[in-house]
N, C-alpha and C positions, 0 to 999 in steps of 0.2 A: 317674657312675663305675659302671660295673657290675662288681662284684667279688662273689664268693664271700666273701671277706672283707670284705665290706662295706666365695743363695751369700753364704756369706760374700761380700758385694759389694766389690771393691777399686775404685781410682780407673780410669778408661777409659784412662789413659797411665801409664808409669813414668818417674820424675825422672831426667834423666841430670845427677846433681851430682857433688859430690867422692866419694861411696861410701861415707863413712864412717860410724860408727855415731852421730855427731851431727847427721846428716840425719833420723835416725828422727822426732823429733817434729813436725818440720815436714812430712814426707811423711806420718804418720799423721794430722795435722791436715786437711792436703787432702783426705785419703780420706774422712774423717768428715763433713767440711763437704760435699763432693760427695754422698756417701751421702743426708744428710739434706735437702739443699737444691736439688740439681741441678734437679729440676721447676720449683722456685719461679723460679730464675735464669733457664733457658731459656723459662719463660712470661713473665716480665719483659722478658726480650729480645725475645721475639717480639710482644709488644704495643709496645714501643718501634720495631721496626723492621718489623713487618706482614708478616714473613717467617719461616715456624718453620724451613726450612732454613738460612737464615743465622744466625737465632738460635742455633742447636745449635752450627753453625760456630765462633760468635764463644764461646758458652761454651767449647767445647774450647779454643779459643785462650787464654781467660783461664787455664783449668785448667792448659794445659802452662806459662804463665808462673808460676802459683803453685807449680808443682812444682819450679821453679828458684829462685824467689824465697823463698818462705818458710823451707825448709831455711837458706837463705843469711843472711837479714836478719830472721828471726822472725816468729811468725804475727800477722797485724795484729789490731787490737782487734775490729774487725767483718768476720770473716772473708768472709762472702756478700757482704756490701756491695763488699768490696774486689774479687771476682770479678765483681759487676756493673758496677762502676766502670771495670774494665778491659775487660769486653766491650762496653760503653757506648762508650768511646773507640775501641776497634777499629770500631764500627760507624760512629762519625764519620769516621774515617779512610778507609772502604770508600765512604762516601756522598760525600767529597770527591773520592776518585779517580775516581768515577763522574761527580760534577757535572763535573770537570776533562775526562774523557773526551768527555762530551756538548757541551763547549764547543768542544773541537777538532774533533768533527763538524759542528758548526753553523757554526764558522768555513768549513770545507770546502764545507759547502752554501751558504752565502752566497757562497763564492769563483766556485760555480758557477751563482751566481744561481738557485738553487732557493728559497731564502727560508726563513724558520723557524728556532725555536732549541729545544733542549730543557734542561731544567734538572734538576739533581740534588742531593745533599745529603740532610741530614736533612730530615723533615717540618717544616712551617713551626711554630714555636714550640715545638720540641722541645729545642732547645739545653740548655735549663736544666731540663727537665722532670727531677724526683726519680724514676729508674727503681726505686727501692726501693718507692715507693708505701706506702699503708697495707695493713695485713695483709688486710683484706677484698678490697682489689683484688687483692692478690698470690694470693687463694685463687681468684678467679676466673680469673686466668692459667694456674694451674695446671688448673681444671676445663677451660677452653677448650683447653690441650695435650693433656688427656688424650681429650677429644673429638674433636679433629682428628686424632689419632693412630690413632683407631679410626674415622675416617670411613668410611661403607659405600661410596666409591669405591674402598678399598683392598681388595685380597684378606685373607682372615684370616691368612694366612702375614706377609702384609706388615703388618697391625695388629699382631700380636703382636710382631714385631722392632722395628717403631717404638715402640710402648708401653715395651718392655725398654729402649731406647736413650734415648729423650728424656724418658720419665717416670721410668724406673727408674734410670737413670744409667749401665747397663751398656754395658761395651765390646762392639764387634764379636766379639772374642776369646770374651768371657765367655758372650756369647748364644749363640755357634757351640758351645762346649763343653755348654751346657746341653741344646741340641737335637742334639748329635751331628752337625752338618752342617759343613761346611767354612767356615772364615771369608769366603772370597771369597762365598759365597751369601749369608751374612747382609748383607755389606757392599752385595752387588747388589739385594736387598730393600730395603734402607733407601734406597738411592739411587732405585730405580725408585719407592717409597713417595713421597719428596721430589718427584720431578718430577710423579707422577700428580697430587700434591695443588695443585703450581703450575697444571698444566694445566688443571684443573678449577676454578681459582679459588677452592680454600676459603678462606674468610676466617677470620682467627685471631680468634675472638669464641667466647663462648658463645651457642648458639642461643637462640631465643625458647622461652619456658615450652612451648608446645604442642608443638615439637620436640624437646625434651629428653629426655623420657621415652623416645622411640623410639630416639634415640642412645645414651641409656644403657644401653639392654638389649644393644647391642653391646658398649658398653665392658666391661660384667659378663660376657657371653659369653668375650671375650678373657682376662680374669681367671681365668676359670673354666677355658679350655683349658690358661693357663700352669700353673695347679695340678694339673690332673689329669696334665699330662706328669711333674710332680714326684712326684706322690702314687704313680703307677704307669708308669714309665717304657715306652715302646713300642719303645726299640731302647736298644742299649748293654750293659754286663754287669751293672750294678746295677738291682735291682728300685725302688730310692726313688732320686729326688733332691732330698731334703729342702732342699736350698738355694734350688732354683727354686720349689718349692712355697711356702716361708717368702717368697720375693720377692714372689708372687701375694697371700700374705697382707697383706704390708706395704703393697701398692698398694691393696688392698680397704679397709684400715683408713683411708688417704688418701683414697680415694673417698668413705666414710662421712663424714669430716669436711668435706667439698665439699658434700655433697648428704644433710643430715641428715633431710630430710622424704622420704626415697626407702625404703619399707620392704624392697625386693629389695636394696639395697644392703647394708643391716643383714643381710638374712638370708644373702646370699653370705658375707658376713664371718663369720658364724655357722657356716656350712658348712664353710669352710675351717678355722678354729680348731677344730671339733668332730672333723674328720676327721684333722688334723695332730696333735692329742692323741695319737692311736695310732702315730704314727710310731717313737717309741722300743720298742714292743713287736712290731713288724711284721717285723722282721729278726732273725736270730740272730747268734752270733758272729762267723760267718765271712760274712755278707751273704745268709743264704739267707731265701726268704721264711717268715714265720710266719703261719698264717692266724687268723682270728678265734677260733675255738673253741680255739686254742692257745696264744693270748697270755697273758701274764702282766699281768693288769689292773694291777697295782701300779706297773707302768713308765709306765702313760699320765699323761700331762701333765695333773693336776688343774688348774693355772691355766688351761691352754688352755680346758679344758671349762668353767670359770666365765665365761671370757670369751666362749666360744662361745654358751652358755645366757643371758648377759645380752644379747648382740646380738641372738638370735632374742625374746626378750622384748621389747628395742626394736622390732623390727620389728613386732610382733604389736600394740604400744601405739599405732602408728600408724594401726589401727583399717581397714584396707581389704582384710583377708583376706590367706592365704598364697598366694604364686605359687610357681613352680618350686622357686625356690632354698630357699624357705621350707619347703615341703614335704621337700624333701631333708634340709635342716637339722635338721627334726623326727625325720626316720629315724635321723640321725647321733647325737641327743640320746638317743634309746631306746636307742642302743647305750651311749654314754657313761654313762648311769645305771644301766644294769643290770649287778648283782653278778657274772653269769656269762651265759653263752648260753642256758643253760636256763632262766634267770630273766628272760630279755628278754621284754617285751610284744609278742609276734611278732604277735598278733591286731592291735594298733593298727599295726605295721609295714605289715600287708599293706592295711589301711585307707588308709595315707598313701600306699602305691604305687598303688592304686586312684584315688585322687584325683589323683595326680599323672598317672596315664596318661590319666585325662578332661581333665586340663588341658593336658598337654602330651605327646601320644600318641607313643609309641616304642617299637620291639621290645626296646631296652636296657632300658626301663622294665619292660617285661613280663617280661623275664629276672630283673630284681629281685625282682620281684612273685613268680615262681615260687619263687626261692630261700626268699622269707620263707614263702609258703604251705606249702613243705616242712617248715619248724620248726614252723607252726602246725597244719597238718592233715595231714601225712605226705606222704611221696615220691609215692605214685600221683597224688595230686591235683595236685601240682606238675609231674609227667611229662606230664600231659596239656596243661598250658599251654605246657611246652616243646615237645611233638611239634607244636603247632600253629604255633609258630615255625619249626621245621624244613620243615612243609609248604609254609608260605608263601615260604620261602628269602628272607627280609626280613635275615637275618643272616649270609649266605654268607660265610665266609672270616673271622668273628669267632671267635677260639679260645674264648670263654667258652662259647659255647653248647654245644659238644659237651663242654666241661669241666664244666658245670653237669648236663648230662644222664648224663654219666658218673657222677657224684657219686650221682643220683638212682637209676640202674640198680643201683649197688653196693648202695644201701641196700636195694632190692627183690630181692637176691639174683641179679641177673641178670648175673653175674661176665663172662663172655665178651664180650657185648654193651658192657659197661663198661669192659673193655679196650679193643675197637676205638675207641670214643669218646674214650678217653685218647690212645690214638696219633693220633688225627685231630687233638686239641686240640695235641699235642705239635708236629705238623707246621705248624699254622696259628700258633703262639705266637712272636711275634717277640722275645721276651725270654729269654737264655739261664737265668737264674735260676729262672724261671715254668716252662721247660719241666722244668727238674732237679724242681722240685717237682711236676710232672704225671707224670713217670716215677715217682717215688717212690710217689706214690698210687696209680697202677695196680700198680706190684710189691706194695703192701700188700693188695689185693683177695684174699680167701680165695677157694680154688678152689670 
C-alpha cells in the first residue's frame, strides 16, 4: 500500500413478507446468522454434496426460506442447524430428481438396446449423515471453502468475487457496490469461477500440508487486495471504503482461527488491524483526505492497535522470521506507537523497507522506502531513489510516483518542478478526493 500517508453486511436477499414492523426481529436474526455462519453452512453443504456451486445455491435457497419462515413462525432454537437441515433436504430433492432423470435415460437406453444404467441420489451412506458434524470438521470445511475460492486456476478478480460471496456471505449487489462495477459483471465473474472450478475438477478438500502453504499465499493475497481497495479506493467518490476493509479484516480473523500455526496469517491480520486503526482520522468532516502528518492521533482506534500488535507478537512467537506481511505490519506498528510524525522511528522504518525490498522486490516498496528516507535523511537522498524509479519507468502511470516527487521537490524549494509533478499526479490519479488533495498541495507551494 504505497501511500505518502503511509460493509455493514446484510443478507444476500431481502424478505418478501408482510412488511410490518413485527417482521424485523426475524429478518435481523436471519441477517445475523448468515453474517456469522454462512461460510460454515456453505462449507458443510459442499462437503455433503461435493459441489461448491451446488452448495452455495442450496444455502441461498435455505436463506430465502428462512427470510419467509422466521419472521412468520419465530427464530428456531438452532438457527444455523435449521439452515443446514433445509439445505440438506434441498440437496436430497436435487439428488432424487437427478436419479429419476437418470432412470428415464436408462430406460430409453435399454429400449434402444444400448444397455447400461446410471444412478443418482445422495452418496451412499449419507442419508443419515449429521451435516453439522463436529466443530473441528466444520472448521476444515471453511478452510477448504477458502482454499477453493482462492484456487490458482481462477483469476484474481474471480478469486476476490468468489471469496466475498461464498466465504464472506456478501450478495452480488454488495460486491458490485464495493468495487463500483455493475452487478452483472460480478455475477458473471462468480458464474465463470464456478464453471472453471468444475471444469478443472477441483475437489472440495483441504489440500495436503505440503501444498497448503503455497495455496494459503494466494488466500492472503486476496484478502490483502480486498483490504487495499477499502483503505484507498481506486475509483468512486470516496477515498475510503471502511466496510470493505473491515470485511477483509473479519475474513483474516477467520483465517487465523483456521490456520493458527501460520505466522503470515497472523502478520496479515496485524497489518490490517494497525492500518484500519487510523481510518477515523484519515478523512475530514466532508470526507476529504487527511494525510498522516495532519491526523489527530487521538482519533486512532487504540483497541485495533492493541489487537494488531498482539497479532504481530503471535506471528513472531511462531519463530519462523518475518515475511512480507510481517515487515509491513512492523512498519504500521512504528506509526501506531509514535506520538507524532517527528517522533516516529524513521530509521527503523527505512530498515524495514530495505528488508522488505530484499524479500519481495517491488518498485512500490522502493517508493515507500523513499518516503521514509526523506524523513530520516532528508529530501535530497530520497529524491535520488525516486529519480531512479522514474528512469527505469517501472511505475509509469502510477500517480503516487509524481506525487512523492512533487513533495520532495517542494521541500527542496524547486517549486516550478514540484507544480509540474503535481499536475501530472492529478492527471493520473483515479480518485476525485485525492485529486482535490493534490491540487491543494500544489496551490500551497510557495513561489
